[in-house]
C-alpha positions as CSV (number, residue, x, y, z in Angstrom):
1,M,6.2,-48.3,23.7
2,R,7.1,-51.6,21.5
3,K,4.6,-54.3,22.2
4,G,5.3,-58.1,22.1
5,T,9.1,-57.7,22.2
6,H,10.2,-61.5,23.6
7,T,14.0,-61.3,22.7
8,I,17.4,-61.4,24.9
9,F,16.4,-58.7,26.9
10,G,13.0,-59.9,28.0
11,T,13.8,-63.1,30.1
12,M,16.9,-64.7,31.6
13,R,15.5,-67.7,30.2
14,I,15.9,-66.3,26.1
15,W,19.3,-64.8,27.8
16,K,20.6,-68.5,28.3
17,I,19.2,-69.7,24.7
18,V,21.7,-67.0,23.2
19,C,24.6,-68.4,25.3
20,V,23.9,-72.1,24.5
21,P,25.5,-71.9,20.8
22,F,28.3,-70.0,22.2
23,F,28.7,-72.9,25.0
24,L,28.7,-75.9,22.5
25,V,31.4,-74.5,20.4
26,G,33.6,-75.1,23.3
27,L,31.9,-78.2,25.3
28,L,33.9,-81.6,24.9
29,L,31.7,-85.0,25.0
30,S,31.5,-86.7,28.4
31,G,33.3,-90.2,28.3
32,A,29.9,-91.5,29.7
33,A,28.1,-90.4,26.3
34,A,26.7,-92.7,24.2
35,A,29.0,-93.7,21.1
36,G,26.8,-93.2,17.6
37,P,27.3,-91.0,14.6
38,E,25.5,-88.2,16.2
39,T,27.8,-88.1,19.2
40,D,30.6,-88.4,16.5
41,A,29.4,-85.4,14.5
42,L,29.2,-83.3,17.7
43,Q,32.5,-84.3,18.5
44,R,34.0,-83.3,15.1
45,F,32.5,-79.8,15.8
46,V,33.9,-79.7,18.9
47,D,37.4,-80.7,17.4
48,K,37.4,-78.7,14.6
49,V,35.5,-75.5,14.8
50,D,37.0,-72.2,16.4
51,T,34.7,-69.7,14.7
52,L,31.2,-69.7,13.6
53,S,29.0,-67.3,11.7
54,A,25.3,-67.8,10.7
55,T,22.0,-66.1,10.2
56,F,19.3,-67.1,12.7
57,Q,15.4,-67.5,12.9
58,Q,14.3,-67.7,16.2
59,V,10.7,-68.4,17.3
60,Q,9.4,-68.9,21.1
61,K,6.0,-70.9,21.8
62,D,4.2,-71.3,24.6
63,E,2.8,-74.8,26.3
64,R,0.0,-75.0,24.1
65,G,2.3,-74.1,20.9
66,K,1.1,-70.6,20.3
67,V,3.7,-68.2,18.9
68,L,4.8,-65.8,21.5
69,S,7.4,-64.4,19.4
70,A,9.6,-64.4,16.2
71,S,13.2,-62.8,15.3
72,S,15.9,-62.8,13.0
73,G,19.2,-62.1,12.7
74,R,22.9,-62.7,12.8
75,L,25.4,-64.4,15.2
76,W,29.3,-64.8,15.2
77,L,31.1,-66.7,17.7
78,S,34.9,-67.2,18.6
79,R,36.2,-69.8,20.7
80,P,39.0,-68.8,23.3
81,G,42.5,-70.2,22.7
82,P,44.1,-72.7,25.4
83,A,45.5,-70.1,27.4
84,A,42.5,-67.8,27.6
85,A,40.3,-71.2,28.5
86,K,42.9,-72.2,31.3
87,A,42.4,-68.5,32.6
88,A,38.8,-69.1,32.7
89,A,38.1,-66.2,30.0
90,A,34.8,-66.3,28.4
91,G,34.9,-66.7,24.5
92,M,33.5,-64.0,22.3
93,F,30.4,-63.6,20.5
94,R,28.2,-61.1,18.9
95,W,24.2,-61.8,18.6
96,S,22.4,-59.3,16.6
97,Y,18.7,-59.1,16.2
98,E,17.8,-57.3,13.0
99,K,14.0,-58.2,12.8
100,P,11.2,-57.5,14.0
101,Y,13.5,-54.9,16.0
102,Q,17.2,-54.2,16.4
103,Q,18.8,-55.3,19.3
104,L,22.4,-56.3,20.2
105,I,24.6,-58.3,22.6
106,V,28.2,-58.3,22.2
107,C,30.8,-60.0,24.9
108,D,34.5,-59.3,24.4
109,G,35.5,-62.3,26.6
110,K,35.3,-60.1,29.9
111,E,32.2,-57.8,29.5
112,I,29.0,-58.4,27.9
113,W,27.0,-55.4,26.6
114,Q,23.4,-55.1,25.8
115,Y,22.5,-52.5,23.2
116,D,18.8,-51.3,22.4
117,P,19.1,-48.5,19.7
118,D,15.6,-47.4,20.1
119,L,16.1,-46.7,23.8
120,A,19.7,-45.3,23.0
121,Q,20.6,-47.5,26.3
122,A,23.5,-50.1,26.8
123,M,23.8,-52.3,29.7
124,V,27.1,-53.6,30.5
125,R,27.7,-56.7,33.1
126,P,31.0,-58.8,33.9
127,A,30.7,-62.1,31.4
128,G,31.7,-64.2,34.6
129,I,28.9,-63.2,36.5
130,T,26.2,-63.0,33.8
131,L,27.3,-66.4,32.2
132,Q,27.1,-68.0,35.8
133,G,24.7,-70.7,35.9
134,T,24.1,-71.1,32.4
135,P,25.4,-73.8,29.8
136,A,28.1,-71.2,28.6
137,Q,29.8,-71.4,31.9
138,L,30.7,-75.0,31.0
139,L,33.0,-73.5,28.2
140,T,35.6,-72.9,30.9
141,D,35.0,-76.1,33.0
142,R,34.9,-78.8,30.6
143,A,34.5,-81.4,33.3
144,A,31.1,-79.8,34.4
145,L,29.4,-81.2,31.2
146,E,29.4,-84.9,32.6
147,K,28.5,-83.5,35.9
148,H,25.3,-81.4,34.6
149,F,24.0,-83.1,31.4
150,A,23.5,-86.6,30.0
151,V,24.5,-86.6,26.2
152,E,22.3,-88.7,24.3
153,S,22.2,-89.8,20.3
154,A,18.8,-88.9,19.2
155,G,19.2,-90.3,15.8
156,A,19.3,-88.8,12.2
157,D,16.8,-86.3,10.9
158,G,16.4,-84.5,7.7
159,G,19.9,-85.3,6.7
160,A,21.4,-84.0,10.3
161,Q,22.2,-86.0,13.2
162,R,20.6,-85.2,16.4
163,V,21.9,-84.9,19.9
164,R,20.1,-84.4,23.3
165,L,21.5,-82.9,26.6
166,M,19.3,-83.9,29.5
167,P,20.2,-81.5,32.5
168,K,20.7,-83.7,35.6
169,A,19.5,-81.1,37.8
170,A,15.9,-81.3,38.9
171,D,15.8,-77.4,39.1
172,S,17.4,-76.8,35.7
173,D,16.2,-73.8,33.4
174,F,15.7,-76.4,30.6
175,K,14.2,-79.9,30.5
176,A,15.6,-80.6,27.6
177,I,18.0,-79.3,24.7
178,E,18.1,-80.7,21.5
179,L,20.8,-80.2,18.8
180,W,21.0,-80.8,15.2
181,L,24.4,-81.0,13.2
182,K,24.6,-81.0,9.6
183,D,28.0,-81.1,8.0
184,D,29.5,-80.9,11.4
185,A,27.9,-77.6,12.1
186,P,24.6,-76.8,14.0
187,S,21.6,-76.4,11.8
188,R,19.0,-76.4,14.7
189,M,18.5,-76.3,18.1
190,R,15.3,-76.6,20.3
191,F,14.8,-75.8,24.0
192,H,12.2,-77.5,26.4
193,D,11.5,-75.6,29.4
194,P,10.0,-77.2,32.5
195,L,6.5,-75.5,31.9
196,G,6.3,-77.0,28.4
197,G,7.4,-73.9,26.3
198,V,9.6,-74.6,23.7
199,S,11.8,-72.2,21.6
200,E,13.8,-73.1,18.5
201,V,16.6,-71.6,16.4
202,E,17.1,-72.6,13.1
203,F,20.6,-71.4,11.5
204,G,21.6,-70.5,8.1
205,D,24.5,-69.6,5.8
206,V,26.6,-71.3,8.5
207,R,30.4,-71.1,8.1
208,T,33.1,-72.3,10.1
209,N,37.0,-71.2,10.7
210,L,36.6,-67.7,8.9
211,K,39.0,-65.3,10.3
212,L,36.7,-63.2,12.2
213,D,37.3,-59.1,12.5
214,A,38.2,-58.7,16.1
215,G,36.3,-55.4,15.9
216,L,33.0,-57.6,15.9
217,F,33.4,-58.5,19.6
218,R,33.9,-54.9,20.8
219,F,31.1,-52.4,21.5
220,D,31.1,-48.8,21.5
221,P,28.5,-46.9,22.6
222,P,27.3,-44.5,20.4
223,K,27.3,-40.9,21.3
224,G,24.2,-40.0,23.4
225,T,23.7,-43.7,24.7
226,E,22.8,-44.0,28.2
227,V,25.3,-46.5,29.6
228,I,24.3,-48.9,32.6
229,R,26.7,-50.8,34.7
230,A,25.2,-53.9,36.5
231,E,26.9,-56.4,38.6
232,T,24.1,-59.1,38.3
233,P,22.7,-60.7,35.3
234,P,19.4,-60.1,34.0
235,G,16.3,-61.1,36.1
236,P,13.6,-63.8,35.0
């Protein structure tokens, strides 16, 4: 059995971290957000980016700063067109963990697949139910951003513009979410949980608005894979 594995398959909180970058491609800034170069950078990202690909380095720390897990891989995101968004269809993404273990999550807009090649096991869930209650849900309900988050400018940092999303609900899964934007694309994210833990994701080789192969957002279970169908999202 593998030890020390803390990825999207481990906790609901990490699952939601995976969803956040995808949600940010589709969010619109609230009219109540403070104006500034930071929120302007976010607005340009929202207005101009339809697809994104990048490498990522992800680190999860506890409230004392102790590293609980570290992983890396690559992601691809595709924002839904106007017709799909109007129909409340989810966007598409592929989040591939490559180190220390291979694991994969793929959303085709209707279903989300989680695949563990070591276990030869795949779980599939409806995208709408699985994303419910996550920031990704705001992709199809843009007015909900103002309802659930306060968007704040957080100043320049290392050549990037930083914005902060502050959940308005007292029982939110995140105490705060920070996003760094460089050249109008995400370069780093930090998630603060209510217990003091922090998860950070750094992006590299970021490319936007490339034509992505539709096959990236489909998953066909390899022969011999055990497929489990579930109607509820992963538990905490």
